[in-house]
C-alpha positions in Angstrom: -38.6 92.5 56.0 -41.4 91.0 58.1 -40.6 88.9 61.1 -41.8 85.3 61.2 -42.8 83.3 64.2 -41.6 79.8 64.8 -43.2 77.6 67.5 -40.9 75.1 69.1 -41.9 71.8 70.7 -40.4 71.3 74.2 -36.8 70.1 73.8 -34.1 69.2 76.2 -30.5 69.6 75.0 -27.8 68.1 77.1 -24.6 70.2 77.9 -21.5 68.1 78.1 -18.1 68.6 80.0 -15.2 69.1 77.7 -14.5 65.2 77.8 -17.7 64.9 75.6 -19.1 62.3 77.9 -20.1 63.8 81.3 -23.4 65.7 81.2 -23.3 68.8 83.3 -26.6 70.3 82.7 -29.2 70.9 80.0 -31.0 73.6 78.1 -34.8 73.4 78.1 -36.9 75.0 75.2 -40.5 75.1 76.3 -43.3 74.5 73.7 -45.1 77.8 74.7 -42.0 80.0 73.6 -42.1 81.6 70.3 -39.1 83.1 68.6 -39.2 85.9 66.2 -36.6 85.9 63.5 -35.8 88.4 60.9 -32.7 88.0 58.8 -32.0 90.5 56.0 -30.1 88.6 53.2 -27.9 91.6 52.4 -26.6 91.6 55.9 -25.1 88.2 55.7 -21.4 88.6 54.6 -20.1 86.8 51.5 -16.7 85.3 52.0 -14.2 83.0 50.1 -11.1 81.4 51.6 -8.1 80.2 49.7 -6.6 76.7 50.3 -4.1 76.2 53.1 -0.4 76.6 52.2 1.8 74.2 54.4 5.3 75.3 55.0 8.3 74.5 57.4 10.7 77.2 59.0 13.5 76.0 61.2 12.0 72.5 61.5 8.6 73.9 62.7 5.3 73.3 60.7 3.0 76.2 59.8 0.1 76.9 57.4 -1.2 80.2 56.1 -4.2 81.3 54.1 -6.2 84.3 52.7 -9.9 85.3 52.9 -12.0 87.9 51.1 -15.3 89.0 52.6 -17.9 91.2 51.2 -20.1 93.3 53.7 -22.8 94.7 51.5 -24.6 96.5 54.4 -21.5 98.6 55.0 -20.0 98.7 51.4 -16.8 97.0 52.7 -14.6 94.6 51.1 -12.1 92.9 53.8 -9.0 91.1 53.0 -7.4 88.8 55.6 -4.3 86.8 56.1 -3.7 84.2 58.7 -0.6 82.1 59.7 -0.9 79.1 62.2 1.9 77.1 63.9 0.9 73.5 64.0 2.8 72.7 67.2 1.3 75.1 69.7 2.2 78.6 71.0 5.4 80.5 70.2 6.8 83.6 71.9 5.5 87.1 71.2 6.6 88.5 67.8 7.4 85.1 66.2 4.4 85.3 63.8 3.1 88.0 61.6 0.7 88.4 58.8 -0.4 91.0 56.2 -3.1 91.3 53.4 -3.7 92.8 50.1 -7.0 93.3 48.3 -7.2 93.2 44.4 -10.1 93.9 42.0 -11.0 91.5 39.1 -8.5 93.2 36.8 -5.6 92.4 39.2 -5.3 96.0 40.3 -4.2 96.3 43.9 -6.9 98.4 45.6 -5.5 98.1 49.2 -2.2 97.1 50.7 -1.9 96.2 54.5 1.0 96.2 56.8 2.4 93.3 58.8 1.0 92.8 62.2 2.9 90.6 64.7 1.8 88.6 67.8 2.0 90.8 70.9 2.1 87.9 73.2 2.5 84.1 73.2 0.3 82.6 70.5 0.0 79.8 67.9 -1.6 82.0 65.2 -2.3 85.6 64.1 -4.8 86.9 61.5 -4.6 90.6 60.1 -7.2 92.3 58.0 -7.7 95.4 55.9 -10.9 97.0 54.7 -11.6 98.7 51.4 -14.7 100.8 50.7 -16.7 99.7 47.6 -20.4 99.3 46.6 -19.8 97.0 43.6 -17.2 95.0 41.8 -15.3 91.7 42.2 -12.4 91.3 44.6 -10.0 88.7 45.9 -7.4 88.7 48.7 -3.7 87.6 48.9 -1.4 87.8 51.7 1.8 86.8 53.4 3.1 85.5 56.6 6.3 86.2 58.6 7.9 83.6 60.8 10.9 84.0 63.0 13.6 81.3 62.4 15.8 82.4 65.2 17.7 85.1 63.4 15.4 86.7 60.7 11.9 86.7 59.4 11.0 84.2 56.6 8.2 85.5 54.4 5.8 83.1 52.9 3.0 84.3 50.6 -0.5 82.9 51.0 -2.5 81.3 48.1 -4.8 83.6 46.4 -8.5 83.5 47.7 -11.2 82.9 45.2 -13.0 85.9 43.7 -16.2 87.4 45.5 -18.4 90.0 44.1 -21.2 92.5 45.3 
């Protein structure tokens, strides 16, 4: 793909402190600067995310979801599962997630294992990869949340389908 040139007028972009009010600096883009860009459409991954599933374990609020991503440049399908604790960090090992990839016929093409947080965290995501060069796929997953005496497993919603 041929690179294109983009000429930019001089612009000043303020940089704010985390309060969103106090300016701590600025970026300046000079009008004499040209930027070469080249984006191959097939390199941009295609992804689809399920809705969030809200649930409660031992009085704490959580949500989980699944994602399927197609990487055409590497012939890879990735399935991911995520779980988030709404109230901040939890001790190591309290959260876990695992994912599964299915093809359009509902056949399980890859089954992952559960990964658990190794330090204090409020979320964890876990992914698996499957080699493919064509087809339609979706992801599903599960989360494990510690309730004080055992893990409670909660399935994610199924991601929308994504195809090569």
